[in-house]
C-alpha positions in Angstrom: -7.8 38.1 -11.4 -6.7 35.3 -9.1 -8.0 33.4 -6.1 -6.3 34.3 -2.9 -4.6 30.9 -2.6 -2.7 31.5 -5.8 -2.1 35.3 -5.7 0.8 36.3 -7.9 2.8 39.6 -7.5 1.9 42.6 -9.6 3.3 42.7 -13.1 6.9 43.8 -12.7 8.1 46.9 -14.5 11.2 45.1 -15.8 11.7 41.7 -17.4 12.4 38.7 -15.1 15.4 36.5 -15.5 14.9 33.2 -17.2 14.9 30.4 -14.6 14.8 26.8 -15.8 14.4 25.5 -12.3 11.2 27.5 -11.5 8.3 25.3 -10.6 4.7 25.8 -11.6 2.4 26.5 -8.7 0.3 23.6 -7.5 -3.5 24.1 -7.9 -5.2 24.6 -4.6 -8.6 23.4 -3.4 -11.6 25.7 -3.4 -12.4 27.5 -0.1 -14.2 25.1 2.1 -16.8 27.9 2.8 -17.9 27.6 -0.8 -19.0 24.0 -0.3 -22.7 23.1 0.3 -23.9 21.9 3.6 -24.7 18.1 3.4 -26.4 16.4 6.4 -24.2 13.7 7.9 -21.0 15.0 6.3 -20.4 18.0 8.7 -16.9 19.5 9.1 -15.6 17.7 6.0 -12.4 19.0 4.4 -10.6 18.4 1.1 -8.6 15.6 2.8 -9.8 12.2 4.0 -12.1 12.7 6.9 -12.6 9.8 9.4 -16.3 9.0 9.5 -18.2 8.2 12.7 -18.1 4.5 13.6 -20.5 2.2 11.7 -23.9 1.7 13.3 -24.1 -1.1 15.8 -25.4 -4.4 14.5 -26.4 -7.6 16.2 -23.5 -9.9 16.7 -23.7 -13.0 14.6 -21.4 -15.6 16.1 -20.9 -19.0 14.7 -21.9 -21.9 17.0 -19.0 -23.4 18.8 -17.6 -26.0 16.4 -17.6 -29.7 17.1 -13.9 -30.2 17.1 -14.0 -33.9 18.0 -11.0 -35.9 19.3 -8.3 -34.8 16.9 -4.9 -36.3 17.6 -1.6 -35.2 16.1 -0.3 -37.0 13.1 3.4 -37.4 13.3 4.8 -38.6 10.0 8.6 -39.1 10.2 10.8 -38.7 7.2 13.1 -41.6 6.3 16.8 -41.3 6.1 16.6 -41.3 2.3 14.0 -38.5 2.3 16.1 -36.5 4.8 19.2 -36.9 2.6 17.3 -35.9 -0.5 15.8 -32.9 1.2 19.3 -31.8 2.4 20.8 -32.3 -1.0 18.2 -30.1 -2.6 18.8 -27.4 0.1 22.6 -27.5 -0.4 22.2 -27.2 -4.2 20.3 -24.0 -3.8 23.1 -22.4 -1.8 26.2 -20.8 -3.2 29.5 -22.3 -2.0 27.9 -25.2 -0.1 29.7 -28.4 -0.8 27.8 -31.6 -1.5 30.3 -34.1 0.0 28.8 -33.8 3.4 25.4 -34.8 2.1 26.9 -38.1 0.7 29.1 -38.9 3.7 27.1 -37.8 6.8 25.9 -40.5 9.2 22.4 -40.1 10.7 22.3 -40.6 14.4 18.6 -39.8 15.1 15.4 -38.6 13.5 12.8 -37.1 15.9 9.4 -36.5 14.4 7.0 -33.9 15.8 4.1 -31.8 14.7 3.8 -28.0 14.7 0.3 -26.6 15.0 -0.6 -23.4 13.2 -3.7 -21.5 14.3 -4.7 -18.5 12.1 -7.5 -16.0 12.6 -8.6 -13.7 9.7 -10.9 -10.8 10.3 -12.1 -9.0 7.1 -13.0 -5.4 7.9 -14.4 -2.4 6.0 -13.4 1.1 6.7 -14.8 4.3 5.2 -13.5 7.8 4.8 -15.0 10.8 2.9 -13.8 14.2 1.7 -14.7 17.0 -0.6 -13.1 16.8 -4.0 -13.3 18.7 -7.3 -12.6 18.2 -10.9 -13.0 20.3 -14.1 -16.7 20.3 -15.0 -17.3 18.5 -18.3 -20.8 19.6 -19.0 -22.5 16.3 -18.1 -25.6 16.1 -15.9 -25.0 16.7 -12.2 -26.4 14.5 -9.4 -27.1 17.2 -6.8 -29.5 17.9 -3.9 -32.3 18.3 -6.4 -32.4 14.5 -6.7 -32.9 14.0 -3.0 -31.0 14.0 0.3 -27.6 12.4 0.3 -27.4 8.9 1.8 -25.5 8.6 5.0 -21.9 7.3 4.6 -22.6 3.8 6.0 -25.9 3.4 4.2 -24.3 3.3 0.7 -24.1 -0.2 -0.5 -20.6 -1.1 -1.7 -19.6 -4.7 -2.1 -15.9 -5.9 -1.9 -14.4 -7.3 -5.0 -13.3 -10.4 -3.1 -13.6 -11.6 0.5 -10.4 -11.8 2.7 -8.4 -9.8 0.2 -7.2 -6.2 0.6 -8.8 -3.7 -1.9 -10.3 -0.3 -2.1 -13.0 1.6 -4.0 -13.7 5.3 -4.6 -17.1 6.6 -5.5 -19.1 9.8 -5.6 -21.7 10.1 -2.8 -25.1 10.5 -4.5 -26.8 13.8 -4.5 -23.8 15.8 -3.3 -22.5 17.3 -6.6 -22.7 20.9 -7.6 -21.1 23.2 -10.2 -18.9 26.1 -8.9 -17.1 28.9 -10.6 -13.4 28.1 -10.6 -11.8 29.8 -7.6 -8.5 30.0 -9.3 -9.3 31.9 -12.5 -12.7 33.2 -11.3 -14.3 31.7 -14.4 -12.1 33.4 -16.9 -10.4 30.2 -18.0 -7.0 31.8 -18.0 -4.5 33.0 -15.5 -1.5 35.3 -15.5 1.5 33.3 -16.6 3.5 32.1 -13.6 6.7 32.1 -15.5 6.9 35.7 -16.7 4.2 37.1 -14.3 2.3 38.4 -17.3 5.0 40.4 -19.1 5.2 37.9 -22.0 9.0 37.9 -22.1 12.1 37.1 -20.0 15.6 38.3 -19.8 17.8 35.9 -21.9 19.7 33.5 -19.8 22.4 33.0 -22.4 23.8 36.5 -22.6 24.1 40.0 -21.1 22.2 42.8 -23.0 22.1 40.7 -26.1 25.8 39.9 -26.4 28.1 37.1 -25.4 31.9 36.7 -25.0 33.2 34.0 -27.3 36.8 32.8 -27.0 38.3 32.2 -30.5 41.7 32.4 -32.1 43.4 33.0 -28.8 41.3 35.9 -27.7 37.7 36.9 -26.6 35.2 38.2 -29.1 32.0 40.1 -28.2 29.3 38.7 -30.5 25.5 39.0 -30.8 23.6 36.3 -28.9 22.1 33.7 -31.1 19.5 32.7 -28.5 17.8 36.1 -28.4 19.2 37.6 -31.7 20.8 40.4 -29.7 17.6 41.8 -28.1 18.6 40.6 -24.6 15.0 39.2 -24.2 13.2 36.0 -25.1 9.6 35.4 -25.6 8.2 33.5 -22.6 7.8 29.9 -23.8 5.1 29.1 -21.2 2.5 31.6 -22.4 4.0 32.2 -25.9 4.3 35.8 -25.2 0.7 36.5 -24.3 1.2 36.8 -20.6 -1.7 34.4 -20.0 -1.9 30.6 -19.5 -4.9 28.2 -19.5 -6.1 27.6 -16.0 -4.8 24.3 -14.8 -7.4 24.0 -12.0 -10.4 23.9 -14.2 -8.6 22.8 -17.4 -9.6 26.2 -19.0 -13.3 25.5 -18.6 -14.1 28.1 -16.0 -16.2 25.8 -13.7 -15.6 22.9 -11.3 -17.7 20.0 -10.3 -17.5 19.6 -6.5 -18.8 16.6 -4.7 -18.1 14.3 -1.7 -15.8 11.4 -2.4 -16.3 8.2 -0.4 -13.3 5.9 -0.1 -14.0 2.4 1.0 -11.1 0.2 2.1 -11.3 -3.5 2.8 -8.6 -5.0 4.9 -7.9 -8.6 5.8 -6.4 -8.6 9.3 -4.5 -11.8 10.0 -3.2 -13.1 13.4 -1.2 -16.3 13.9 -0.2 -18.5 16.7 2.3 -21.3 16.2 2.9 -24.1 18.6 6.3 -25.7 17.8 8.6 -27.1 20.4 11.9 -27.6 18.5 14.6 -25.1 17.7 13.0 -24.5 14.3 12.0 -20.8 14.0 8.3 -20.6 14.3 7.7 -18.2 11.4 8.9 -20.8 8.9 5.8 -22.9 9.6 3.6 -20.3 8.0 5.3 -20.7 4.6 4.8 -24.4 4.1 1.9 -26.8 3.6 0.3 -29.1 6.2 -2.9 -30.9 7.0 -5.9 -28.7 7.7 -7.7 -30.3 10.7 -10.2 -27.5 11.4 -11.7 -24.6 9.5 -14.8 -22.4 10.2 -16.1 -19.1 8.7 -18.9 -16.8 10.0 -19.6 -13.1 10.4 -18.0 -13.6 13.8 -16.4 -16.9 14.8 -16.5 -18.5 18.2 -13.2 -19.3 19.8 -12.0 -22.9 20.0 -12.7 -24.6 23.3 -12.3 -28.3 22.7 -9.2 -28.6 20.6 -6.9 -31.4 22.1 -4.1 -28.9 22.7 -5.0 -26.4 25.4 -2.5 -23.8 24.1 -4.4 -23.6 20.8 -7.7 -23.0 22.7 -6.1 -20.3 24.8 -4.6 -18.6 21.7 -7.9 -18.8 19.9 -9.8 -17.2 22.7 -7.2 -14.4 23.1 -7.1 -13.6 19.3 -10.9 -13.7 18.9 -11.3 -11.3 21.8 -8.5 -9.1 20.5 -10.1 -8.8 17.0 -13.5 -8.1 18.5 -12.2 -4.8 19.9 -9.2 -3.9 17.8 -10.7 -2.4 14.7 -12.3 0.7 16.0 -14.3 2.6 13.4 -14.4 -0.3 11.0 -17.1 -2.8 10.3 -16.4 -6.6 10.6 -17.8 -8.2 7.5 -16.5 -11.8 8.0 -14.2 -13.9 10.1 -12.6 -17.3 9.6 -10.1 -19.4 11.5 -8.2 -22.5 10.6 -5.9 -25.0 12.3 -3.1 -26.7 10.4 -0.8 -29.5 11.5 2.7 -29.3 9.9 5.1 -32.2 10.1 8.6 -31.4 11.5 11.5 -33.8 11.8 14.6 -32.9 13.7 17.6 -34.8 12.1 20.8 -35.3 14.0 23.9 -36.5 12.1 27.7 -36.7 12.3 30.3 -35.6 9.8 34.0 -35.9 10.4 33.3 -36.8 14.0 31.4 -33.6 14.6 27.7 -33.5 15.5 25.2 -31.4 13.5 21.4 -30.9 13.3 19.0 -29.8 10.6 15.2 -29.8 10.4 12.9 -31.1 7.6 9.5 -29.4 7.8 6.2 -29.1 5.8 4.7 -31.4 3.2 7.3 -29.9 0.8 10.2 -31.3 3.0 11.8 -27.9 3.3 15.2 -27.8 5.2 16.4 -25.4 7.9 20.1 -25.8 8.6 22.4 -23.3 10.4 25.6 -25.2 10.9 26.1 -27.1 7.7 29.8 -28.3 7.8 30.8 -27.5 4.2 30.1 -23.9 3.4 32.4 -21.1 2.3 32.0 -17.4 1.7 35.2 -16.7 -0.2 33.9 -17.9 -3.6 35.9 -21.1 -3.8 34.4 -24.4 -4.9 33.8 -27.1 -2.3 33.0 -30.6 -3.6 
């Protein structure tokens, strides 16, 4: 007997051909109609089901920070530092010659400061679904122990704040033991390979004999794979026509319960104020000076920072995060302002003008038109 989701054809009157590419059927989920009704988990399926939004909670907003009168710090790199930074950059590139680093003539070094504003919103999302597993005989936490808690009432703590992670857990008091829908409790199923006959037609011969070319002519010989019978015992069921049920691991029963999946996500938004030709995204990857940092359940946007563009960006991103994460709970927010040094370095080499940028506390270099570079594999000194 078989569940309707895995119905196999009737046992054939004749042996089936051996097929090495035949795939085993994938176990199916129990009929949803067999699952118990659980208050607060209506219409749940065997796939992740989006839960209702979390209950409203009183907004907790950090008091507007006292940002003071912060002024930009504009440290300029010296010519020696700029040359060393460029030399390190050139040494990391294949086919970049170092002669230009030695012979270039600096014409101007213009220091400036990039400002990096970053807002992080740490959210929690929850999904639930029915699931099942072979029943191992251990005690079951079912409705007899009380009503199931509502999905947002189950206390689950994130492993770490502001880091992506997830957790899977059984919803208390939702488990039950069901007869396996696939084998109907018999622990075995008709073999999917031979459909219950116990043997297959040999795939190496025809009617037990093979044609073998030897001594310049064909010889008809008995097949060594099936010993001339033309049939082979089904290797999947060892000739019995029955296989252990994969769905219940040959135990006959399943444990069914509601699985809660909790996902924590750190949502990050950035705004970079940088007025040179240096690509803005490079600023995020280097160190600078942190001039402001605050963390609350919900942060208040900046309003008194000395650069109005940063205030505007903060207000926009805070408002955006407040409404963006529908169906998720905001656990924590933090924002930070960093000031990153940038120096635009102009120089000449062989009477041609060039520019590169030194940025970050690490003195990283961005250079697009370095004069001594080659892509043909030759060596340039």
